[in-house]
Each structure stands twice: as structure tokens, then as C-alpha cells.
N, C-alpha and C positions, 0 to 999 in steps of 0.2 A: 323156889319151887321149880322143879323140873317138869316142864309141860311140853306138849307137842302142838304145833300149830295145826289147825283143822285142814289147811291146804295140804300139809304133809301127811296127816292121818288119812285123808281121802285118797292119797296117791300111794298108800302102802301096798306092798307086793305080797304080804303074808299077814296072817292073824297075829295078834299080840296078846299075851296073858295079862298085861297091865299097861295101861296108858292113861295119861291125864291130859285133859283139854280144859281150857277156860273160854268163856265167852258170855254173850248175852242171849237170853231166851228169845227166840223168834216166835215160836208157838209151843203150846202145851196142850195135850189132849189126855184126859184121864179116862181109863176104862176100869172095869171091876178088878182086874188082876194086875194091872200095870199102868204106868204113865208114859206117853211118848213126849219127849222133849227135843225140839229142834234147836240146836245151838249154833251160833255164828260168832266168829272172833275177828272178822274184818280182813282176814288174810286171803279170802277168796269169795267168790259168789255163792258157792255151795254151803249148805248146812250139814252138821253132823247130827244124825238121829241117835238119841240116847234112850234106852229102855230101862225104866226104873220099876222094878217089881214091887207090887203092893205088899205091905207087911214087913219089908226089909228095913234095915238101918238107913239105907240110902234114901228110901221113900220118906222116912221120918225126917231126914235131914233136908230133903227137898221142900217139905212142908207146903206152904202156900205160894212158893215162888212162881211167878207168872211171866207173861210177856214183858220184856224190858229188864228183868232181873239179871244181875251179874253173878255167875256161879262157876264153880269148877266141878268136873266130873271125872272120877277115876274108875276104871273098869276094864273089861276085856273087849278088845277089838275083834269082832267076829264078822263073818260074811253075812250080808243082809239078804233076807228072802224077798224083800220088797223090790219093786221095779224102779229103775232110775238111780239106784244107789248100790255101791259095791260093799260098803262097810257100815256097821253100826256099833255102838258101844253098849254092852250090858253093864249097867252101873253097879258098882260095889260101894262107893261112897260119894257123897255130894257135899260141897261146901258152898254156902250162900254168902256172897260178899256184900250184896246190896239188893234190896227189894224195890219193885216199882208198883205203885198203886194201880191195880187193874181198872179202877174206875176213872182215873185221870191220865194214865200214861197215853200219850197221843198217837203212838205208832201201833197200828193194828195190821192184821193180815189182809190188806187190801191195797190198791194203788192210790197213793196220795198225790195231789196236784203240786206242781212246783210252787204255786202261790202259797199253799198251806205250809209246805216244808220251809219256805223262807221265814215263816214265823217261829219255827223251832230249829233254827240253823245248827244249834248245838247237838241235835239228834239226827240230822238228815244223813250223816255218813253211815248210819245203821241201815239205811234203805238200800235195796238192790241197785237202784239207779245211781245214787250219789256215791255209794261205795265203789261201784264199777268206774264211775267217772274219775274219782280220786286215784284209784289204782292205775288207770290208764295214764293220767297226768304224771304220776310218779315215774312210770316206765318211759314216757315220752321225754321227761326231763333228764333222766339218766342217759337216754339215747342221744340227746343233744351233746352232752359232755363226751360220750364215747366217740361220737362222730368226729368232733373237732380234735380231741386228743389223738385219735388215730391218724390225723393229718398234720400233726405237729403244731397245732395252734396252742397258744398259751391262754388260759382263762384269766382275765383281768377283772378287778373289781373297781368300777368307777364310782365317783361320789354320788350318794343319794341327795345330800345337801349341797347345793351349788349356787354360785352367783352368776353362772352363765346361762343364757337363753339359747340353747343349741340351735333351735330351728327358727328363732325370731318371731314366733307366733304371738308371744306375749301372754298366752293363756296358761298360766302356771299357778301352782299352789304356793303361797308365800309361807315361809316359816320364820317366826320371830319370837324373841324373848321379851319384847316390849309390852307394856301394859296397854290395854285398849285405849285408843285415843292418842297415845304417844307416837308422834311421827318423826322423832329425831333418829334417823337411820344410823347416824354416826354413833349413837349410844347403844345400838343393837349388839347382839352377841358377836357377830363377825365384823361389825363396823360398816356394814353395807347390807343391801337387800339380799336375802337368801331365799331360794325356792327349792321345792322338790324337783328332781331332775326329770326332764322329758326325754332324755337320751344320753347314753354314754359315748356317743360317737366322737365328740371332740377329743376326749381323753384317749379313746381307743385309737384314733388316728395317730396321735402323738406316740403312743406306746408301740404301734406297728412300725414306726420309723426306727425303732431300736430292736424290737423283738421279731419283726418280720411278719408273723402271723399271730393275731390275737382275736379273742371274741369276748363279748360281755353277755351275760345271761342273768338278768336281775330285774328288780321292780322299776317301773317308770310310771310317771303320773301326768295326766292331762286335765286341765281345768275347764275345757270347753263345756258349756252348758248345753250338751246335745244328748237328749234322752232317747237314744235309739238302741236297738238290740246289738248294733255293731260298734257302739262307743262305750269305752270303759274309762273311769277316772283313774283306776290303778290296774296295771297289767304287767306281765313279765315279757321282756323283749330280748330277742337274740340279735346281736349286732357284730358280725365278723368284719375285721379290717385286715387287708393284705397288702404288703409292699410288693412291688414288681409284679403287678397283676393287671390284666385288662378286663374289659367288660365281658368278653367271652369266658374268661377264667372265672369271673364272678358268677356268671350264670351256671357254669359247670358245678361250682360248689353248692349253689342254692338248690339245683335240681337233685344232686346227690344227697344233700342233707334231708330234704323232704322225703325222698324215697327211703332213706335209711331209717328215719324215725318211724314211718308207717310200717315198714317191714318188721322192725323191732317190736312195735306194739302188737302187730298181728301174730307174731311168734309167741310173745309173752303174755298176752291178754286175750286169748281166743274166746274164752267163755264170756268175758265182758263185752267184746265186740259182737258176738252172736246175740247177746242179750239186747244190745242197742239196735242191732239189725232186725230183731224180731218185734221189739216193743216201741221203738222210737222212730227209726228211719229204715224202711225195708230195702232201700237202695244203698245203704252204707257200705257193705262189704264189696258190692259190685263197683262202686265208685273208687274205693280204696285200691282195689286190684287194678283198675284202669290206670290210676296214677302210677302205681309201682311198675306195671308191665309195659308202659309206653313211654317213648321219648317226649319231652316237653316241646311244644311248638315254639319257635322263636321268630318274631317278626319285628319290623321297625315300627316306630310310633306312627309314621305316615301310613303304613299298611293297616295298622290298628284303627286309625281314624276312618280309613276307607271302609273297613268292615263294619264299623259302627254306623256309618252313613247308610249302608245298605240294610 
């Protein structure tokens, strides 16, 4: 199927006689002479409005498809007379891939709490908030790689399964092939205790001694039983290691990396950041610009302690 992503359709510079988009119905409004269908495919925050005239083949094909249904729409991309949108599609044909029961489909045209969305995690990426968050994370992840690759760092993959306790904390998740109650570590898969990694630092340090500049960017795990908003049992961590570098050089790289990632996200996800700035944190853009536009302060631990005392 040849289809156009909604993000590209919304950015079109001229009308098109025929275009096909696919997505999930966000809203549907039926009038006497036509139906308005708002379609989103996850490529951007915006929806494409489709006009399906009553009495047409397209309207018969649309049938009872409501919020949550997966459909494709083929039609003419025309200038929209409505405010806040440049284009809309006059539907010529509709294909319904899957219906959603309007009585039980949990996502409706209203703001849902994070607590509720955690109970339907398989659907939360269809909401504005989580769709925006995942797209921002995608761009930020790409920016991590672009930054380090542009500075001649090699991306290295360190083990997720390891017998090393990198930080000596001892709070690690154990991985074993033994049956419950069997404590003979020598009979385990690796012949010794194995854990999920808390850091790729040990391997990265060794690799830096041959490759010069390396970085890891992958999953790490911590088993501390600390149920706070700032603690995660699983998260992705960036760990650069550089040979022939001092603390000042390390700080230079850290500052440049943070600014590069923020700039990249601001350039590539303006709609998503504006959404968060409007509905989640009204100081977000101001704080991001402050980080990008100013030099990081650098002080010693002694100076930091004195500031904390005050």
C-alpha cells in the first residue's frame, strides 16, 4: 500500500488529486450531509480531518467505524476552510481494518490521568501526551548517537548479563537458570552468579584503552527498593569513556552533549514541546532555552558545600 504519513500530508505545499492516509480515528462527528473524521497515525501531534459525504460509497464503507477504529482513507487533499488547519481530505474511498467498540473503548476526547493510562499501557501511545513523549524520546536518542559520532566516539555494546558488580552496591537483579530452591551456583548457566548490569563502565574503560573514545547507550538495572519518582529499576544510561582526557575535558563534553540534545529536540519536536509547555509545565521552554543559551557554572565540591550550608 502506497500511503502518505499525516505529518507529510499536513506539510504539503499544494493540493493533491489523490492521497491515501492510514490511522486511528480520534473523533467522528456525523451531520446530515457528511461525517467529519479526525485521523491520527502517530507520526505527529496533529490530526488530519477527513470529510466523508453522506450517500457515497466512502460513507457506506466507513459504516459504524468510531473512535479507536483503524482505517485508511483515499481522497483529494484540498485547502481547509476551517481555522487551525491548512488541509483536509475529501474522501473517495474508505477501508476499515479494525473496529473498536464505542461502548468499551477506553480512550475518549478528554484528558485522561496518568494513573488511568497506566492501566491501558498498550493504548497510551495514542494519546497526545504519551505520543509526544515517545517522539521526543526517539529524537533525543538519535541526538545522543549523532553527537558522539560527530566527535569520533565509537558506540560499544557492553554486556547486559554480567558477573561483575561495577559499583559495589550489591543491589542487583540476579539472573539464573536454576530451579527455585537450588543454590548450587556451580551448576548455574554460567557456573557463577550472574546479574543484570548496573553499568557498562568497566567494559567501556577497557575498550577506551584501545579505541580512544567510546560510549555506551543502553539498558541498565538497579534493584534498590526505593519507590520514589526519581528511582527506576530499569533505565537507559549514557556512559562515555575517553583516553587522554582530564576533568575539564570531561565537563566540556557533558555540557556540549546536553545542549546538543536539547537543541535537536527543540528543532525537531516544536509541536510536542509546545504541547508540554502549555499543558504540563508552563516553564518548560523557558528552562530549556536557559540551558542552551548559557554556560554551565563550574565550582569545586568545597564551594558547593559552602553554598549548601548557606
